[in-house]
N, C-alpha and C positions, 0 to 999 in steps of 0.2 A: 252875243256870238262874236268870236274873235275874227276880224277881217283877215282873209287869206289872199296871198298872191300865188298864182299858178303860172308857170312858164314852160314852154316846150322849146328846148334849145337843141339845135342840130349840129353835129360835129362830124368831121372826117379826120382820120389820122394821116398826117403828112410824112411820117416815118414809120417803119415797121413796129408792130406790137411784139414786145419781148415778154413772154410769159403771159400773166393775166388770168390764167385759168385756175382750176382748183388745185392742181399740182404746181408748186413753186417753180418758176423758170420755164414752164412748158406752156406754149400757146395752145389753148384748147378750142377746137372748132365749134363746140357746143356752147360752153359758157365763155364766150369770147371776152365779154366785159361783164363784171358783176356790180350790182348796186352797192354792195358793202365796200367794194374797192373804191368807188367814187366817193362814198361817204367818208372813208378814211382820208382820201386826198383832200376833200374840202375841210375836214377837221384840221389837218396839218396846215393848210394855207390860211384858215381862220386864225390859228395861233400865230402864224407868221405876220399877219396883218394887224390883229387886234389884241394880241397877248401883252402888249406894252402898257395897257391901262390898269394893271393890277399891282403896280409898284414893286415888281419882282416877287410877288407872293404866288408861288406855284399852286398852293391849295386853292386859292381864290380863283385863279385862272382855270384850273381843272373843274371847279364847281360850275363856273359860267359856261365852260365848254360842254359839260355833260347836260346842262339844262337846255342848251340849244340843239346839240347833235345826238343826245341820248347816251345812256350808259346801262350797265347791268342793273336790273331792277330787283327790288325785294318787295315783300308784301307791305312792309311799312313805308318803303321809300321807292315808289315807282319812278322810273327815269326814262319815259319814252322820248323819242326825238321829236322836236318841233318841226323838223324838216323831213318831208316825205319825198323819196326818190324812186322813180320808176324808169327802168332802162328798156329801150326797144332797139334791137339790132336791125339796122336797115340793110347792112351788107357785112357778112361775117368774114369776108376777105379770102385770101388765098395763102396757103402754107408754102413758104419758100425757104430754101436751105442757104444760110450764109457761108457754110463750108461743105465740101464734099471730099470723099476719100478716093483718090485716083491712083493709077499705077506710077510708081516712082522708079528709082534705079534698080538694077537687077541684084538680087540676093545670090551671091556666088554659091553659097552652101545649098540653098534650096532650089536654085535654078529657075526662079520666078521673080517678078518685080515685087519690090517692097511697097506697102501701102504708104501713100503720101497725101498730106493735107493740102487742099487747094481752096483758097478763099474766093467766094463769089461776091466781088465788090459791087456788082450791080444791085444786090439785095441790101447790103449794109457794109459800112467801113469795117474791115476786119479788126482794127484796133479797138473799136467800140464793142464788137460782138465777141471778143475773145472767150468769155465764159461758155459760149456754145461750142467751142472746139472740143472734139473728142480727144482723150488722152492717148499717148503712145500705146498704152496697154489695151485700150478700147479698140484702137485701129488694128493692132495685131490680132485681136480676137474677132473683130468684125470683118476685117479684110477689105479689099478694094470694092467700092460700091456700097459700103455699109450705110445703113440709114442714119443720118445725122439729125440733130435737133433743128426745128424750124422756127421761124417767126411768121407773123401774119401781116400781109400787106393789103391795101385797099379796104380798110375797115371803116364803116360808117355807122353811126348810131344816133339816137335821140335821147335826151334826158328830160323827163317831165319832173319838175321840181315844184313843190308846194310848201309854203312857209308863212308864218304870221306877218302881216304888213309891218308891225312894229319891229320886226327883225330884218327888214329889207337891207339896211346899210351893211349889217354884218354878213348876211348871206351873199350880197353882191360883191363885197370885198373878197370873200373866199373864192367865188366863181371867177372874178377877174384875175386873181393871182394864180389860180390853177390853170386857167386858159393861157396865161402869159408865160408862166415859168414852169408849170408842171406838165403832167401827161398821164398816160395810162400804162399799167403793167410795170415791169422791172426796168432798171437802168434808165429811168427817165432823166436822171442828172447827166447822162451822156447822150441824150437826144432821142432815145427810143420812145415810141408812143406819143410823139408830139401832136398837140391838138390844133385844129383850125375850126373856129366857130363859123359855121356857114349860114345859120339862120336862127331867128328867135320868133316863135309864134307864127311861123310860116313866112316871115319877111326876111329876104336875103340880107346878110351882113357884108358890107364891103370893107375889106381890110385897108389900112392906111398904105400910102405909097412908101417905098423904102426910105426915102429921106425924112419921113415924118415919124418913123417908128420910135426913135429915142425920145422925142418930145412927148409922144403919146404915153410911153411908159412912165416918164417923169410926172406927167399929168395924173396918171393912175395912182402912182405912189402918194402924191399929195392928197388925192381924194379918199383912198382906202386904208392907208397905213397910219395908225395913231402914233403920236409922240409919247414916249414913256420909257419905263424900265421893264425889260423882259426878265423872267426867271432865268437863273443861270442854266446854260446848256440848252435852251430852247431856240432852235433855228428861227430866224426871223428876217423880215425885210426892214429897210430903213429909208428915210427920205433922201439921204445922200448915198444911195445904193452904189456899190462898186460894180460897174458893168461896162461892157463894150459892145456896141452894135456894129457889125461889119458893113461893108458896102453891099450893093445889090448883086445878087446872083440870079441865074436864070430860073431856078426852081429850088424848093426846099432841100432836095437831096444834094444839090451842089453846095448850098450853104452849110449843110451838115458835114459833108465831106471836108470842106475847107476847115471847119472848126476842129474836127477830129485829127486831121493831118497836122495842124499847127500844134495841137496838144501832144501828139506822138513825137513830132520833131523836137519839141521843147523837153519833154520828159526823157527822151532817149538821145539827147544831143551828145554827139561824139566828136573827137578830134579826127582830122583826116586820116584815112587808112591807106594801106598799100594799094588796095583796089576795091571795087564794089563788093567783091566776095569776101574781102577782108577789111571790114570797117575798123576804124580806130577805137581807142579806148574812151570810156565815158568822161564827159566834162564834169560830171557830178562827183561828190566826194565819197559816196557810199561804198563803191567797190574797194577802194584802198582802205577805208575804215573797217570793212568786214575782213579784209586780209589781215589787218593789224589785230583785230579782236580774236580771230581764229588761229593766227599764227601760220596760215597757209598762203603761199604765193607761188604762182607759176614762174619759172625763170624768165619767160618772155615778158613778164610784167614786173620785173625786178625794180624798175625805176618808179619811184614814188611820184605821182602826178598831183596829189592833193595832200595838204597838211590840215584840212578842216575835218575835225573828228565829230561830225554830225550827220544826221539823216534827214536833210531838208525836204525830200520828196514825200515825207509823211503828210505834208500839207495837202496832198491830193487824195488822201483817204487811206485806210488800213483794212486788211493786212496787205503787205507787199512781200511777195516771195522773190528772193534774189537767187538766180541760177547762173552759175559760171560754166561756160562751155568747156573750159580747160580744167575741170575738177579732177580729171584722170591724170593730169600731169602737174598737180601741185596746188591749183587754185581751190578755194573753199567749196565745201559741199553746200547744198541748199540750206538757206536760213530764211526766217520769216520775221519781218518787222511788224510788231503788234503791241497792244497794251498788255501790261501784266495781268490786269483784271478784265480787260475787254479785248477780244480779238478784232472786232470790227469797229471802224469809225467811218461813217458815211462822208463822202467828199462834200465840202461846202461849195465846190465849184459846179455850176450848172451850165451846160452847153446844149443849145437846141436851136433849130431853125424856126423862123417865124414867117408865115406866108404873108405876102404883100400884094397890093393891087397890080404891081408891075414886076412880079418875081418873088424873091425871098431874101431875107437877111439872116445872118447868124447872130445869136445872142449869147454872150458869155457874162455870167454874173456870179457874185460871191454872196452866199447867205451869211448873215451875221449870227453871233451867238453859238456857233458850232465850229468845229475844226480842232486842230492839234492842240491849241492852247487850252481848250476846254476838256481835253481827255482826262477822265478821272484816273488818278494813279500814275504809275511809271510806264515809260515806253521801254520795251525789251527787244533784243535780237534773239528770238527763239531758235534753238538748235545750234547756236554758237556755244562754246564751252562755258557752262555756268549760266546760260541765258542772261547775259549781262544787261544792265540798265544802260540805255543810250539816250541821247538828246536830239531834238529836231530843230528847235528854234535857233536862228542865226543871229550873231552880233553883226554890227556894221562892218568891222574889218573882215569877218568871215565871208559876208556877202560880197565884198569887194574882191575876195580871193577866188570866187566862182564866176568866171567870165560871163556866162550867159545871163546872170542876174543883174548885171550892170550896177552893182553896188546896192541893190534893193534887198533888204533882209526878208521882206514879205514875198514869198515865192509865188503866191497866186497873183499878187499885184504885178510882179515881174512878168508873169505869163500874159496877163491882160494887155500889157504894153506891147506885146509882140503881134497883136491882132491888127 
């Protein structure tokens, strides 16, 4: 008989759960967390930790993965999982609205207020939660006070996991990486559904102090991540992981807000404007490049601010929709930056808070093996004339011409330096 290991691991979510139910993007009060979702997360982090021992052979990695975590079985080739997962929801949490629709300015024609979107930053940073915003069309149809999408807070659950003793190292690696870098639900790479391990087999787990976190992560990388070559395009960890751990914050929400604010300020960096209501133009080259490619330019933006003909913010993930508020007076209509063959490219940047014994810290890290350099095929600006092919990677002189990068052509590395 094969010796088995069984553990009961207790968790709480330290940031809201985004989605996670049967319907994508919707927080479900009944199926708050599903075992299949956690199995998928553990498979991903197993690849991220252990996928380098197959010398770049994707088929060999997939075969080993299926033997451990299971795959679709046939009569001749049964592929049951060696890892059994049972979820118990201890606290299903509360549904909360990151956005609400309130009364705005008066509509002169209708004689009543227009619907206006208001962010509830107490629930989640608006910049991270933007996919939950209703559209202008939805707000017009739903009106003031319309029901908006929710996230779930104060979720607690236990994971009962059983696996063969001989697989302990592999399963422990997946669990460690998932607990450290991953989460539950959607948008975990922007901090939603962040986990805190609170107990194992009934024994409380004490997290490290803030000043110890980085050393603990480096220690975990040494223990759980193999040296080797990953198959092309497989996201993974590495021993010299690019990461930044922030100073101590009072709680996980404060650490999360700090990370998201820094990301927002970096991605939306602008030159000084005339006033708070009139922010200046972007420090990034994309707006002027879109104006060049579309042949449209508002007279107020006649002056060229950038000569870099690139789209470096693709490093943060795709697609990116570019909207110009002055499209009615000459600026370009909406365009979308995406792959010609693939619309989506998940961000390789992970931002999340980590609970500590004396508060919380923010963690920013970059997954290897994924990102704009690994995008199959060309990058295009969809809905510009002819859907032209465009470039994202910068040369050193181009990076020096974008002031906020401080001469670093690696956009994500330049962001990490701002933390």
